PDBQT receptor file of N, H, CA, C and O in Angstrom, charges set to zero:
ATOM      1  N   UNK A   1     -32.561 -19.723  -4.043  1.00  0.00    +0.000 N 
ATOM      2  CA  UNK A   1     -32.521 -18.677  -3.032  1.00  0.00    +0.000 C 
ATOM      3  C   UNK A   1     -31.090 -18.472  -2.530  1.00  0.00    +0.000 C 
ATOM      4  O   UNK A   1     -30.691 -17.352  -2.211  1.00  0.00    +0.000 OA
ATOM      5  N   UNK A   2     -30.326 -19.560  -2.463  1.00  0.00    +0.000 N 
ATOM      6  H   UNK A   2     -30.650 -20.470  -2.722  1.00  0.00    +0.000 HD
ATOM      7  CA  UNK A   2     -28.938 -19.453  -2.003  1.00  0.00    +0.000 C 
ATOM      8  C   UNK A   2     -28.102 -18.624  -2.968  1.00  0.00    +0.000 C 
ATOM      9  O   UNK A   2     -27.235 -17.858  -2.546  1.00  0.00    +0.000 OA
ATOM     10  N   UNK A   3     -28.360 -18.777  -4.264  1.00  0.00    +0.000 N 
ATOM     11  H   UNK A   3     -29.064 -19.400  -4.607  1.00  0.00    +0.000 HD
ATOM     12  CA  UNK A   3     -27.623 -18.003  -5.261  1.00  0.00    +0.000 C 
ATOM     13  C   UNK A   3     -27.896 -16.510  -5.097  1.00  0.00    +0.000 C 
ATOM     14  O   UNK A   3     -27.004 -15.684  -5.292  1.00  0.00    +0.000 OA
ATOM     15  N   UNK A   4     -29.125 -16.174  -4.740  1.00  0.00    +0.000 N 
ATOM     16  H   UNK A   4     -29.849 -16.845  -4.582  1.00  0.00    +0.000 HD
ATOM     17  CA  UNK A   4     -29.481 -14.771  -4.522  1.00  0.00    +0.000 C 
ATOM     18  C   UNK A   4     -28.699 -14.189  -3.352  1.00  0.00    +0.000 C 
ATOM     19  O   UNK A   4     -28.229 -13.054  -3.429  1.00  0.00    +0.000 OA
ATOM     20  N   UNK A   5     -28.553 -14.950  -2.265  1.00  0.00    +0.000 N 
ATOM     21  H   UNK A   5     -28.935 -15.872  -2.202  1.00  0.00    +0.000 HD
ATOM     22  CA  UNK A   5     -27.770 -14.491  -1.110  1.00  0.00    +0.000 C 
ATOM     23  C   UNK A   5     -26.301 -14.296  -1.475  1.00  0.00    +0.000 C 
ATOM     24  O   UNK A   5     -25.667 -13.343  -1.021  1.00  0.00    +0.000 OA
ATOM     25  N   UNK A   6     -25.766 -15.188  -2.285  1.00  0.00    +0.000 N 
ATOM     26  H   UNK A   6     -26.281 -15.962  -2.653  1.00  0.00    +0.000 HD
ATOM     27  CA  UNK A   6     -24.360 -15.075  -2.702  1.00  0.00    +0.000 C 
ATOM     28  C   UNK A   6     -24.169 -13.836  -3.558  1.00  0.00    +0.000 C 
ATOM     29  O   UNK A   6     -23.207 -13.093  -3.364  1.00  0.00    +0.000 OA
ATOM     30  N   UNK A   7     -25.070 -13.604  -4.501  1.00  0.00    +0.000 N 
ATOM     31  H   UNK A   7     -25.852 -14.208  -4.658  1.00  0.00    +0.000 HD
ATOM     32  CA  UNK A   7     -24.954 -12.426  -5.376  1.00  0.00    +0.000 C 
ATOM     33  C   UNK A   7     -25.114 -11.145  -4.565  1.00  0.00    +0.000 C 
ATOM     34  O   UNK A   7     -24.365 -10.190  -4.772  1.00  0.00    +0.000 OA
ATOM     35  N   UNK A   8     -26.069 -11.108  -3.654  1.00  0.00    +0.000 N 
ATOM     36  H   UNK A   8     -26.678 -11.883  -3.486  1.00  0.00    +0.000 HD
ATOM     37  CA  UNK A   8     -26.250  -9.912  -2.813  1.00  0.00    +0.000 C 
ATOM     38  C   UNK A   8     -25.054  -9.696  -1.890  1.00  0.00    +0.000 C 
ATOM     39  O   UNK A   8     -24.682  -8.555  -1.618  1.00  0.00    +0.000 OA
ATOM     40  N   UNK A   9     -24.454 -10.774  -1.409  1.00  0.00    +0.000 N 
ATOM     41  H   UNK A   9     -24.757 -11.701  -1.630  1.00  0.00    +0.000 HD
ATOM     42  CA  UNK A   9     -23.259 -10.655  -0.579  1.00  0.00    +0.000 C 
ATOM     43  C   UNK A   9     -22.089 -10.080  -1.357  1.00  0.00    +0.000 C 
ATOM     44  O   UNK A   9     -21.350  -9.245  -0.836  1.00  0.00    +0.000 OA
ATOM     45  N   UNK A  10     -21.912 -10.517  -2.598  1.00  0.00    +0.000 N 
ATOM     46  H   UNK A  10     -22.513 -11.195  -3.021  1.00  0.00    +0.000 HD
ATOM     47  CA  UNK A  10     -20.834  -9.989  -3.447  1.00  0.00    +0.000 C 
ATOM     48  C   UNK A  10     -21.070  -8.518  -3.751  1.00  0.00    +0.000 C 
ATOM     49  O   UNK A  10     -20.135  -7.720  -3.697  1.00  0.00    +0.000 OA
ATOM     50  N   UNK A  11     -22.288  -8.153  -4.065  1.00  0.00    +0.000 N 
ATOM     51  H   UNK A  11     -23.048  -8.801  -4.108  1.00  0.00    +0.000 HD
ATOM     52  CA  UNK A  11     -22.607  -6.749  -4.345  1.00  0.00    +0.000 C 
ATOM     53  C   UNK A  11     -22.379  -5.897  -3.103  1.00  0.00    +0.000 C 
ATOM     54  O   UNK A  11     -21.824  -4.803  -3.204  1.00  0.00    +0.000 OA
ATOM     55  N   UNK A  12     -22.795  -6.374  -1.939  1.00  0.00    +0.000 N 
ATOM     56  H   UNK A  12     -23.247  -7.263  -1.857  1.00  0.00    +0.000 HD
ATOM     57  CA  UNK A  12     -22.584  -5.628  -0.694  1.00  0.00    +0.000 C 
ATOM     58  C   UNK A  12     -21.098  -5.474  -0.396  1.00  0.00    +0.000 C 
ATOM     59  O   UNK A  12     -20.671  -4.419   0.073  1.00  0.00    +0.000 OA
ATOM     60  N   UNK A  13     -20.305  -6.510  -0.661  1.00  0.00    +0.000 N 
ATOM     61  H   UNK A  13     -20.652  -7.367  -1.043  1.00  0.00    +0.000 HD
ATOM     62  CA  UNK A  13     -18.863  -6.444  -0.442  1.00  0.00    +0.000 C 
ATOM     63  C   UNK A  13     -18.238  -5.345  -1.289  1.00  0.00    +0.000 C 
ATOM     64  O   UNK A  13     -17.434  -4.561  -0.786  1.00  0.00    +0.000 OA
ATOM     65  N   UNK A  14     -18.599  -5.277  -2.576  1.00  0.00    +0.000 N 
ATOM     66  H   UNK A  14     -19.253  -5.914  -2.984  1.00  0.00    +0.000 HD
ATOM     67  CA  UNK A  14     -18.021  -4.263  -3.449  1.00  0.00    +0.000 C 
ATOM     68  C   UNK A  14     -18.523  -2.860  -3.102  1.00  0.00    +0.000 C 
ATOM     69  O   UNK A  14     -17.772  -1.894  -3.239  1.00  0.00    +0.000 OA
ATOM     70  N   UNK A  15     -19.752  -2.728  -2.665  1.00  0.00    +0.000 N 
ATOM     71  H   UNK A  15     -20.363  -3.512  -2.554  1.00  0.00    +0.000 HD
ATOM     72  CA  UNK A  15     -20.264  -1.413  -2.253  1.00  0.00    +0.000 C 
ATOM     73  C   UNK A  15     -19.495  -0.916  -1.035  1.00  0.00    +0.000 C 
ATOM     74  O   UNK A  15     -19.116   0.253  -0.976  1.00  0.00    +0.000 OA
ATOM     75  N   UNK A  16     -19.266  -1.785  -0.074  1.00  0.00    +0.000 N 
ATOM     76  H   UNK A  16     -19.575  -2.735  -0.122  1.00  0.00    +0.000 HD
ATOM     77  CA  UNK A  16     -18.506  -1.397   1.119  1.00  0.00    +0.000 C 
ATOM     78  C   UNK A  16     -17.057  -1.092   0.761  1.00  0.00    +0.000 C 
ATOM     79  O   UNK A  16     -16.486  -0.121   1.258  1.00  0.00    +0.000 OA
ATOM     80  N   UNK A  17     -16.462  -1.909  -0.095  1.00  0.00    +0.000 N 
ATOM     81  H   UNK A  17     -16.925  -2.698  -0.499  1.00  0.00    +0.000 HD
ATOM     82  CA  UNK A  17     -15.070  -1.709  -0.498  1.00  0.00    +0.000 C 
ATOM     83  C   UNK A  17     -14.891  -0.390  -1.243  1.00  0.00    +0.000 C 
ATOM     84  O   UNK A  17     -13.914   0.324  -1.016  1.00  0.00    +0.000 OA
ATOM     85  N   UNK A  18     -15.814  -0.068  -2.117  1.00  0.00    +0.000 N 
ATOM     86  H   UNK A  18     -16.607  -0.648  -2.302  1.00  0.00    +0.000 HD
ATOM     87  CA  UNK A  18     -15.690   1.155  -2.911  1.00  0.00    +0.000 C 
ATOM     88  C   UNK A  18     -16.108   2.419  -2.159  1.00  0.00    +0.000 C 
ATOM     89  O   UNK A  18     -15.844   3.525  -2.631  1.00  0.00    +0.000 OA
ATOM     90  N   UNK A  19     -16.747   2.281  -1.013  1.00  0.00    +0.000 N 
ATOM     91  H   UNK A  19     -16.961   1.383  -0.629  1.00  0.00    +0.000 HD
ATOM     92  CA  UNK A  19     -17.148   3.458  -0.254  1.00  0.00    +0.000 C 
ATOM     93  C   UNK A  19     -16.066   3.913   0.732  1.00  0.00    +0.000 C 
ATOM     94  O   UNK A  19     -16.257   4.903   1.438  1.00  0.00    +0.000 OA
ATOM     95  N   UNK A  20     -14.941   3.207   0.788  1.00  0.00    +0.000 N 
ATOM     96  H   UNK A  20     -14.786   2.403   0.215  1.00  0.00    +0.000 HD
ATOM     97  CA  UNK A  20     -13.843   3.580   1.674  1.00  0.00    +0.000 C 
ATOM     98  C   UNK A  20     -12.995   4.653   0.982  1.00  0.00    +0.000 C 
ATOM     99  O   UNK A  20     -12.697   4.552  -0.208  1.00  0.00    +0.000 OA
ATOM    100  N   UNK A  21     -12.618   5.666   1.737  1.00  0.00    +0.000 N 
ATOM    101  H   UNK A  21     -12.860   5.748   2.704  1.00  0.00    +0.000 HD
ATOM    102  CA  UNK A  21     -11.875   6.808   1.207  1.00  0.00    +0.000 C 
ATOM    103  C   UNK A  21     -10.442   6.435   0.865  1.00  0.00    +0.000 C 
ATOM    104  O   UNK A  21      -9.757   5.764   1.637  1.00  0.00    +0.000 OA
ATOM    105  N   UNK A  22      -9.999   6.884  -0.309  1.00  0.00    +0.000 N 
ATOM    106  H   UNK A  22     -10.555   7.429  -0.936  1.00  0.00    +0.000 HD
ATOM    107  CA  UNK A  22      -8.613   6.710  -0.753  1.00  0.00    +0.000 C 
ATOM    108  C   UNK A  22      -8.056   8.098  -1.042  1.00  0.00    +0.000 C 
ATOM    109  O   UNK A  22      -8.700   8.905  -1.712  1.00  0.00    +0.000 OA
ATOM    110  N   UNK A  23      -6.838   8.378  -0.525  1.00  0.00    +0.000 N 
ATOM    111  H   UNK A  23      -6.315   7.722   0.019  1.00  0.00    +0.000 HD
ATOM    112  CA  UNK A  23      -6.199   9.678  -0.757  1.00  0.00    +0.000 C 
ATOM    113  C   UNK A  23      -4.874   9.477  -1.477  1.00  0.00    +0.000 C 
ATOM    114  O   UNK A  23      -4.065   8.635  -1.085  1.00  0.00    +0.000 OA
ATOM    115  N   UNK A  24      -4.656  10.259  -2.536  1.00  0.00    +0.000 N 
ATOM    116  H   UNK A  24      -5.313  10.942  -2.854  1.00  0.00    +0.000 HD
ATOM    117  CA  UNK A  24      -3.397  10.232  -3.279  1.00  0.00    +0.000 C 
ATOM    118  C   UNK A  24      -2.755  11.598  -3.104  1.00  0.00    +0.000 C 
ATOM    119  O   UNK A  24      -3.374  12.624  -3.386  1.00  0.00    +0.000 OA
ATOM    120  N   UNK A  25      -1.495  11.608  -2.631  1.00  0.00    +0.000 N 
ATOM    121  H   UNK A  25      -0.992  10.774  -2.402  1.00  0.00    +0.000 HD
ATOM    122  CA  UNK A  25      -0.772  12.852  -2.386  1.00  0.00    +0.000 C 
ATOM    123  C   UNK A  25       0.447  12.916  -3.297  1.00  0.00    +0.000 C 
ATOM    124  O   UNK A  25       1.225  11.966  -3.382  1.00  0.00    +0.000 OA
ATOM    125  N   UNK A  26       0.606  14.064  -3.987  1.00  0.00    +0.000 N 
ATOM    126  H   UNK A  26      -0.026  14.837  -3.919  1.00  0.00    +0.000 HD
ATOM    127  CA  UNK A  26       1.736  14.255  -4.894  1.00  0.00    +0.000 C 
ATOM    128  C   UNK A  26       2.445  15.547  -4.497  1.00  0.00    +0.000 C 
ATOM    129  O   UNK A  26       1.822  16.605  -4.422  1.00  0.00    +0.000 OA
ATOM    130  N   UNK A  27       3.759  15.455  -4.243  1.00  0.00    +0.000 N 
ATOM    131  H   UNK A  27       4.266  14.595  -4.305  1.00  0.00    +0.000 HD
ATOM    132  CA  UNK A  27       4.610  16.619  -3.977  1.00  0.00    +0.000 C 
ATOM    133  C   UNK A  27       5.647  16.690  -5.093  1.00  0.00    +0.000 C 
ATOM    134  O   UNK A  27       6.286  15.689  -5.418  1.00  0.00    +0.000 OA
ATOM    135  N   UNK A  28       5.811  17.877  -5.678  1.00  0.00    +0.000 N 
ATOM    136  H   UNK A  28       5.292  18.690  -5.414  1.00  0.00    +0.000 HD
ATOM    137  CA  UNK A  28       6.759  18.009  -6.775  1.00  0.00    +0.000 C 
ATOM    138  C   UNK A  28       7.556  19.310  -6.693  1.00  0.00    +0.000 C 
ATOM    139  O   UNK A  28       7.661  20.037  -7.680  1.00  0.00    +0.000 OA
ATOM    140  N   UNK A  29       8.116  19.603  -5.521  1.00  0.00    +0.000 N 
ATOM    141  H   UNK A  29       8.030  19.012  -4.719  1.00  0.00    +0.000 HD
ATOM    142  CA  UNK A  29       8.931  20.802  -5.371  1.00  0.00    +0.000 C 
ATOM    143  C   UNK A  29      10.345  20.545  -5.895  1.00  0.00    +0.000 C 
ATOM    144  O   UNK A  29      10.690  21.008  -6.981  1.00  0.00    +0.000 OA
ATOM    145  N   UNK A  30      11.161  19.818  -5.143  1.00  0.00    +0.000 N 
ATOM    146  H   UNK A  30      10.881  19.441  -4.260  1.00  0.00    +0.000 HD
ATOM    147  CA  UNK A  30      12.515  19.507  -5.596  1.00  0.00    +0.000 C 
ATOM    148  C   UNK A  30      12.524  18.223  -6.419  1.00  0.00    +0.000 C 
ATOM    149  O   UNK A  30      13.156  18.143  -7.473  1.00  0.00    +0.000 OA
ATOM    150  N   UNK A  31      11.824  17.242  -5.924  1.00  0.00    +0.000 N 
ATOM    151  H   UNK A  31      11.311  17.306  -5.068  1.00  0.00    +0.000 HD
ATOM    152  CA  UNK A  31      11.679  15.985  -6.647  1.00  0.00    +0.000 C 
ATOM    153  C   UNK A  31      10.242  15.497  -6.474  1.00  0.00    +0.000 C 
ATOM    154  O   UNK A  31       9.489  16.042  -5.666  1.00  0.00    +0.000 OA
ATOM    155  N   UNK A  32       9.876  14.495  -7.217  1.00  0.00    +0.000 N 
ATOM    156  H   UNK A  32      10.487  14.053  -7.873  1.00  0.00    +0.000 HD
ATOM    157  CA  UNK A  32       8.496  14.013  -7.184  1.00  0.00    +0.000 C 
ATOM    158  C   UNK A  32       8.337  12.975  -6.079  1.00  0.00    +0.000 C 
ATOM    159  O   UNK A  32       9.139  12.048  -5.966  1.00  0.00    +0.000 OA
ATOM    160  N   UNK A  33       7.297  13.139  -5.266  1.00  0.00    +0.000 N 
ATOM    161  H   UNK A  33       6.645  13.892  -5.358  1.00  0.00    +0.000 HD
ATOM    162  CA  UNK A  33       6.968  12.174  -4.221  1.00  0.00    +0.000 C 
ATOM    163  C   UNK A  33       5.473  11.882  -4.315  1.00  0.00    +0.000 C 
ATOM    164  O   UNK A  33       4.645  12.791  -4.271  1.00  0.00    +0.000 OA
ATOM    165  N   UNK A  34       5.143  10.596  -4.446  1.00  0.00    +0.000 N 
ATOM    166  H   UNK A  34       5.816   9.857  -4.482  1.00  0.00    +0.000 HD
ATOM    167  CA  UNK A  34       3.752  10.172  -4.572  1.00  0.00    +0.000 C 
ATOM    168  C   UNK A  34       3.460   9.161  -3.472  1.00  0.00    +0.000 C 
ATOM    169  O   UNK A  34       4.222   8.214  -3.275  1.00  0.00    +0.000 OA
ATOM    170  N   UNK A  35       2.363   9.359  -2.760  1.00  0.00    +0.000 N 
ATOM    171  H   UNK A  35       1.744  10.129  -2.920  1.00  0.00    +0.000 HD
ATOM    172  CA  UNK A  35       1.955   8.404  -1.735  1.00  0.00    +0.000 C 
ATOM    173  C   UNK A  35       0.444   8.183  -1.817  1.00  0.00    +0.000 C 
ATOM    174  O   UNK A  35      -0.316   9.080  -2.179  1.00  0.00    +0.000 OA
ATOM    175  N   UNK A  36       0.037   6.966  -1.471  1.00  0.00    +0.000 N 
ATOM    176  H   UNK A  36       0.655   6.237  -1.177  1.00  0.00    +0.000 HD
ATOM    177  CA  UNK A  36      -1.371   6.588  -1.482  1.00  0.00    +0.000 C 
ATOM    178  C   UNK A  36      -1.748   6.171  -0.070  1.00  0.00    +0.000 C 
ATOM    179  O   UNK A  36      -1.026   5.404   0.568  1.00  0.00    +0.000 OA
ATOM    180  N   UNK A  37      -2.881   6.674   0.421  1.00  0.00    +0.000 N 
ATOM    181  H   UNK A  37      -3.467   7.297  -0.097  1.00  0.00    +0.000 HD
ATOM    182  CA  UNK A  37      -3.338   6.338   1.761  1.00  0.00    +0.000 C 
ATOM    183  C   UNK A  37      -4.721   5.709   1.648  1.00  0.00    +0.000 C 
ATOM    184  O   UNK A  37      -5.651   6.319   1.122  1.00  0.00    +0.000 OA
ATOM    185  N   UNK A  38      -4.845   4.474   2.151  1.00  0.00    +0.000 N 
ATOM    186  H   UNK A  38      -4.089   3.979   2.578  1.00  0.00    +0.000 HD
ATOM    187  CA  UNK A  38      -6.109   3.744   2.140  1.00  0.00    +0.000 C 
ATOM    188  C   UNK A  38      -6.332   3.198   3.533  1.00  0.00    +0.000 C 
ATOM    189  O   UNK A  38      -5.514   2.430   4.040  1.00  0.00    +0.000 OA
ATOM    190  N   UNK A  39      -7.446   3.591   4.166  1.00  0.00    +0.000 N 
ATOM    191  H   UNK A  39      -8.110   4.215   3.754  1.00  0.00    +0.000 HD
ATOM    192  CA  UNK A  39      -7.736   3.272   5.560  1.00  0.00    +0.000 C 
ATOM    193  C   UNK A  39      -6.585   3.758   6.428  1.00  0.00    +0.000 C 
ATOM    194  O   UNK A  39      -6.344   4.964   6.485  1.00  0.00    +0.000 OA
ATOM    195  N   UNK A  40      -5.876   2.881   7.097  1.00  0.00    +0.000 N 
ATOM    196  H   UNK A  40      -6.072   1.902   7.050  1.00  0.00    +0.000 HD
ATOM    197  CA  UNK A  40      -4.745   3.266   7.935  1.00  0.00    +0.000 C 
ATOM    198  C   UNK A  40      -3.420   2.870   7.303  1.00  0.00    +0.000 C 
ATOM    199  O   UNK A  40      -2.383   2.935   7.963  1.00  0.00    +0.000 OA
ATOM    200  N   UNK A  41      -3.432   2.465   6.051  1.00  0.00    +0.000 N 
ATOM    201  H   UNK A  41      -4.274   2.412   5.515  1.00  0.00    +0.000 HD
ATOM    202  CA  UNK A  41      -2.230   2.021   5.352  1.00  0.00    +0.000 C 
ATOM    203  C   UNK A  41      -1.729   3.140   4.445  1.00  0.00    +0.000 C 
ATOM    204  O   UNK A  41      -2.495   3.688   3.653  1.00  0.00    +0.000 OA
ATOM    205  N   UNK A  42      -0.442   3.483   4.560  1.00  0.00    +0.000 N 
ATOM    206  H   UNK A  42       0.180   3.038   5.204  1.00  0.00    +0.000 HD
ATOM    207  CA  UNK A  42       0.166   4.499   3.706  1.00  0.00    +0.000 C 
ATOM    208  C   UNK A  42       1.267   3.840   2.890  1.00  0.00    +0.000 C 
ATOM    209  O   UNK A  42       2.172   3.216   3.445  1.00  0.00    +0.000 OA
ATOM    210  N   UNK A  43       1.187   3.980   1.569  1.00  0.00    +0.000 N 
ATOM    211  H   UNK A  43       0.452   4.487   1.119  1.00  0.00    +0.000 HD
ATOM    212  CA  UNK A  43       2.154   3.369   0.663  1.00  0.00    +0.000 C 
ATOM    213  C   UNK A  43       2.855   4.482  -0.109  1.00  0.00    +0.000 C 
ATOM    214  O   UNK A  43       2.208   5.288  -0.778  1.00  0.00    +0.000 OA
ATOM    215  N   UNK A  44       4.185   4.521  -0.010  1.00  0.00    +0.000 N 
ATOM    216  H   UNK A  44       4.711   3.866   0.534  1.00  0.00    +0.000 HD
ATOM    217  CA  UNK A  44       4.965   5.483  -0.771  1.00  0.00    +0.000 C 
ATOM    218  C   UNK A  44       5.291   4.872  -2.128  1.00  0.00    +0.000 C 
ATOM    219  O   UNK A  44       5.964   3.844  -2.210  1.00  0.00    +0.000 OA
ATOM    220  N   UNK A  45       4.810   5.508  -3.186  1.00  0.00    +0.000 N 
ATOM    221  H   UNK A  45       4.263   6.343  -3.119  1.00  0.00    +0.000 HD
ATOM    222  CA  UNK A  45       5.034   5.001  -4.538  1.00  0.00    +0.000 C 
ATOM    223  C   UNK A  45       6.371   5.538  -5.080  1.00  0.00    +0.000 C 
ATOM    224  O   UNK A  45       7.210   4.772  -5.554  1.00  0.00    +0.000 OA
ATOM    225  N   UNK A  46       6.548   6.831  -5.004  1.00  0.00    +0.000 N 
ATOM    226  H   UNK A  46       5.867   7.453  -4.619  1.00  0.00    +0.000 HD
ATOM    227  CA  UNK A  46       7.792   7.467  -5.450  1.00  0.00    +0.000 C 
ATOM    228  C   UNK A  46       8.301   8.352  -4.337  1.00  0.00    +0.000 C 
ATOM    229  O   UNK A  46       7.436   8.902  -3.655  1.00  0.00    +0.000 OA
ATOM    230  N   UNK A  47       9.503   8.563  -4.063  1.00  0.00    +0.000 N 
ATOM    231  H   UNK A  47      10.205   8.116  -4.617  1.00  0.00    +0.000 HD
ATOM    232  CA  UNK A  47      10.644   7.773  -4.523  1.00  0.00    +0.000 C 
ATOM    233  C   UNK A  47      10.679   6.439  -3.790  1.00  0.00    +0.000 C 
ATOM    234  O   UNK A  47      10.262   6.336  -2.636  1.00  0.00    +0.000 OA
ATOM    235  N   UNK A  48      11.166   5.457  -4.456  1.00  0.00    +0.000 N 
ATOM    236  H   UNK A  48      11.505   5.541  -5.393  1.00  0.00    +0.000 HD
ATOM    237  CA  UNK A  48      11.257   4.142  -3.839  1.00  0.00    +0.000 C 
ATOM    238  C   UNK A  48      12.388   4.146  -2.828  1.00  0.00    +0.000 C 
ATOM    239  O   UNK A  48      13.492   4.616  -3.101  1.00  0.00    +0.000 OA
ATOM    240  N   UNK A  49      12.087   3.609  -1.648  1.00  0.00    +0.000 N 
ATOM    241  H   UNK A  49      11.190   3.227  -1.426  1.00  0.00    +0.000 HD
ATOM    242  CA  UNK A  49      13.094   3.571  -0.596  1.00  0.00    +0.000 C 
ATOM    243  C   UNK A  49      14.114   2.490  -0.906  1.00  0.00    +0.000 C 
ATOM    244  O   UNK A  49      13.767   1.365  -1.264  1.00  0.00    +0.000 OA
ATOM    245  N   UNK A  50      15.379   2.857  -0.759  1.00  0.00    +0.000 N 
ATOM    246  H   UNK A  50      15.661   3.771  -0.468  1.00  0.00    +0.000 HD
ATOM    247  CA  UNK A  50      16.438   1.891  -1.006  1.00  0.00    +0.000 C 
ATOM    248  C   UNK A  50      16.652   1.042   0.234  1.00  0.00    +0.000 C 
ATOM    249  O   UNK A  50      16.668   1.548   1.356  1.00  0.00    +0.000 OA
ATOM    250  N   UNK A  51      16.813  -0.233   0.020  1.00  0.00    +0.000 N 
ATOM    251  H   UNK A  51      16.800  -0.644  -0.892  1.00  0.00    +0.000 HD
ATOM    252  CA  UNK A  51      17.061  -1.137   1.137  1.00  0.00    +0.000 C 
ATOM    253  C   UNK A  51      18.528  -1.031   1.537  1.00  0.00    +0.000 C 
ATOM    254  O   UNK A  51      19.418  -0.997   0.687  1.00  0.00    +0.000 OA
ATOM    255  N   UNK A  52      18.759  -0.981   2.820  1.00  0.00    +0.000 N 
ATOM    256  H   UNK A  52      18.036  -1.008   3.511  1.00  0.00    +0.000 HD
ATOM    257  CA  UNK A  52      20.124  -0.911   3.324  1.00  0.00    +0.000 C 
ATOM    258  C   UNK A  52      20.797  -2.262   3.123  1.00  0.00    +0.000 C 
ATOM    259  O   UNK A  52      20.241  -3.308   3.458  1.00  0.00    +0.000 OA
ATOM    260  N   UNK A  53      21.993  -2.218   2.574  1.00  0.00    +0.000 N 
ATOM    261  H   UNK A  53      22.444  -1.369   2.302  1.00  0.00    +0.000 HD
ATOM    262  CA  UNK A  53      22.723  -3.458   2.358  1.00  0.00    +0.000 C 
ATOM    263  C   UNK A  53      23.319  -3.933   3.672  1.00  0.00    +0.000 C 
ATOM    264  O   UNK A  53      23.775  -3.137   4.492  1.00  0.00    +0.000 OA
ATOM    265  N   UNK A  54      23.306  -5.222   3.851  1.00  0.00    +0.000 N 
ATOM    266  H   UNK A  54      22.936  -5.869   3.185  1.00  0.00    +0.000 HD
ATOM    267  CA  UNK A  54      23.867  -5.791   5.073  1.00  0.00    +0.000 C 
ATOM    268  C   UNK A  54      25.388  -5.771   4.981  1.00  0.00    +0.000 C 
ATOM    269  O   UNK A  54      25.974  -6.152   3.968  1.00  0.00    +0.000 OA
ATOM    270  N   UNK A  55      26.001  -5.323   6.052  1.00  0.00    +0.000 N 
ATOM    271  H   UNK A  55      25.524  -5.014   6.875  1.00  0.00    +0.000 HD
ATOM    272  CA  UNK A  55      27.453  -5.315   6.110  1.00  0.00    +0.000 C 
ATOM    273  C   UNK A  55      27.922  -6.621   6.728  1.00  0.00    +0.000 C 
ATOM    274  O   UNK A  55      27.417  -7.059   7.761  1.00  0.00    +0.000 OA
ATOM    275  N   UNK A  56      28.881  -7.219   6.083  1.00  0.00    +0.000 N 
ATOM    276  H   UNK A  56      29.292  -6.863   5.244  1.00  0.00    +0.000 HD
ATOM    277  CA  UNK A  56      29.411  -8.470   6.607  1.00  0.00    +0.000 C 
ATOM    278  C   UNK A  56      30.391  -8.188   7.728  1.00  0.00    +0.000 C 
ATOM    279  O   UNK A  56      31.207  -7.269   7.648  1.00  0.00    +0.000 OA
ATOM    280  N   UNK A  57      30.298  -8.992   8.770  1.00  0.00    +0.000 N 
ATOM    281  H   UNK A  57      29.636  -9.738   8.835  1.00  0.00    +0.000 HD
ATOM    282  CA  UNK A  57      31.218  -8.838   9.878  1.00  0.00    +0.000 C 
ATOM    283  C   UNK A  57      32.572  -9.442   9.504  1.00  0.00    +0.000 C 
ATOM    284  O   UNK A  57      32.626 -10.527   8.924  1.00  0.00    +0.000 OA
ATOM    285  N   UNK A  58      33.647  -8.759   9.827  1.00  0.00    +0.000 N 
ATOM    286  H   UNK A  58      33.603  -7.878  10.297  1.00  0.00    +0.000 HD
ATOM    287  CA  UNK A  58      34.952  -9.341   9.514  1.00  0.00    +0.000 C 
ATOM    288  C   UNK A  58      35.206 -10.586  10.352  1.00  0.00    +0.000 C 
ATOM    289  O   UNK A  58      34.923 -10.615  11.550  1.00  0.00    +0.000 OA
ATOM    290  N   UNK A  59      35.741 -11.608   9.706  1.00  0.00    +0.000 N 
ATOM    291  H   UNK A  59      35.971 -11.584   8.733  1.00  0.00    +0.000 HD
ATOM    292  CA  UNK A  59      35.993 -12.859  10.389  1.00  0.00    +0.000 C 
ATOM    293  C   UNK A  59      37.295 -12.734  11.198  1.00  0.00    +0.000 C 
ATOM    294  O   UNK A  59      38.290 -12.172  10.741  1.00  0.00    +0.000 OA
ATOM    295  N   UNK A  60      37.240 -13.270  12.387  1.00  0.00    +0.000 N 
ATOM    296  H   UNK A  60      36.431 -13.727  12.758  1.00  0.00    +0.000 HD
ATOM    297  CA  UNK A  60      38.425 -13.220  13.233  1.00  0.00    +0.000 C 
ATOM    298  C   UNK A  60      39.346 -14.380  12.868  1.00  0.00    +0.000 C 
ATOM    299  O   UNK A  60      38.914 -15.528  12.765  1.00  0.00    +0.000 OA
ATOM    300  N   UNK A  61      40.607 -14.059  12.678  1.00  0.00    +0.000 N 
ATOM    301  H   UNK A  61      40.957 -13.126  12.762  1.00  0.00    +0.000 HD
ATOM    302  CA  UNK A  61      41.587 -15.089  12.369  1.00  0.00    +0.000 C 
ATOM    303  C   UNK A  61      42.284 -15.534  13.645  1.00  0.00    +0.000 C 
ATOM    304  O   UNK A  61      42.569 -14.719  14.523  1.00  0.00    +0.000 OA
ATOM    305  N   UNK A  62      42.553 -16.817  13.742  1.00  0.00    +0.000 N 
ATOM    306  H   UNK A  62      42.322 -17.479  13.029  1.00  0.00    +0.000 HD
ATOM    307  CA  UNK A  62      43.212 -17.350  14.932  1.00  0.00    +0.000 C 
ATOM    308  C   UNK A  62      44.705 -17.488  14.713  1.00  0.00    +0.000 C 
ATOM    309  O   UNK A  62      45.424 -17.923  15.613  1.00  0.00    +0.000 OA
TER     310      UNK A  62
């Protein structure tokens, strides 16, 4: 009986997971921009954002 509960729990988990809305947005006017929105999370696929490089502070000489 415990195995039945585990299997039903797994099936219920996947049914709930797959019933959540996913939106894919593609813009291709000047350049291509692709974003995916799932629940409240928005992920930009293209263009990839460049990380700002850290600038080193100049060392003071005595």
